[in-house]
C-alpha positions, 0 to 999 in steps of 0.5 A, a space after each residue: 843067806 835066801 832060803 824057801 821052805 815048804 811044809 807039808 802037815 796033816 792036821 797040826 802035825 808036820 809029816 815033810 819040812 823041805 827047804 832050798 836056799 843060796 848062802 852068798 860067801 864073803 868072796 863072793 861065791 855062792 852055794 845051793 842047797 836042800 834042807 830037809 827034815 822028815 817027821 822023826 826028826 821034827 821035834 828035834 830040830 835037826 835035820 841035813 843039808 846038801 850042797 846041790 850047786 855052786 859057782 865056779 870055784 865051790 864046784 867042787 862041794 857039791 854033793 857034800 852032806 852036811 847035817 845041821 841043828 836049828 832053834 827058832 826064837 820068835 822071828 829069829 833062829 840060831 843054826 849050827 852046822 857041822 862038815 866031816 872036814 876028814 870027808 871032805 878034806 880035799 873038797 874044802 881046800 878049794 875054799 882057800 885058793 
């Protein structure tokens, strides 16, 4: 995964955090996403990502929104992301093809 983020601060308080990134899967397909957390979500470590572009086989995933939770540990992080499979069943079937 490749990612770049920016943060808007007011003194030491985070006002807004936004990031863009790319995920490369084992079949060499790629998705490009936008992640966002607002002021209310900062302390809880949750937010959401939206797939904004992809390579051909994953085009049907564009527009999918996935909530996430993240925890930073020194120079590493742990990320848990979920997808509503029932809502996105048609979109996700393309991954196994």
